[in-house]
C-alpha positions, 0 to 999 in steps of 0.5 A, spaced: 217 876 097 221 877 092 218 881 086 220 880 080 219 882 072 217 889 075 222 893 073 221 900 075 217 898 080 222 893 083 228 898 083 224 904 085 223 900 092 230 899 091 231 893 087 236 889 083 236 890 075 240 885 070 242 886 064 239 882 059 239 879 052 231 879 052 231 871 051 224 870 057 227 866 062 234 867 061 239 871 067 239 876 062 231 877 061 229 884 063 227 883 070 228 887 076 228 884 084 226 887 091 225 884 096 219 887 101 215 884 108 208 887 106 206 881 100 200 886 098 205 892 096 208 887 092 202 885 088 201 893 088 208 894 084 207 888 080 199 890 077 202 898 076 208 895 073 203 891 068 198 896 067 205 900 064 206 895 060 213 894 062 211 886 065 206 881 061 206 877 068 209 878 074 212 872 079 211 874 087 215 868 092 215 869 099 223 868 102 224 867 110 232 871 112 237 865 113 245 865 113 249 860 108 253 855 112 261 857 110 260 864 111 254 866 115 252 871 110 245 873 111 242 870 105 234 869 103 231 862 102 224 860 098 219 858 102 216 854 096 210 858 095 209 863 090 204 868 087 203 868 079 199 875 077 197 876 069 192 880 066 185 879 066 180 879 060 177 885 064 183 888 064 185 886 071 191 883 075 189 875 077 193 872 082 194 865 083 198 862 088 202 856 086 207 851 090 214 849 088 
């Protein structure tokens, strides 16, 4: 699972910080990413970050391990399914599955 829009949670899980220019959706947005084999743990980390006010939404994508063709370097490939988390009016986080 790839974990996005979760700066502190992903960094504490071994994620990589991407410095930003503040433009949402650009490579310069304040974003953190991480990899875990547990969707529940990724969702919990994202929910904690949203509760802290550091993020207003989170995107989790399922990936699978692969190898880059020319170099045989390990990498991850998107599977085409993800989950978008946002706060509800009741203050909970609702997750909506989406397909790419």
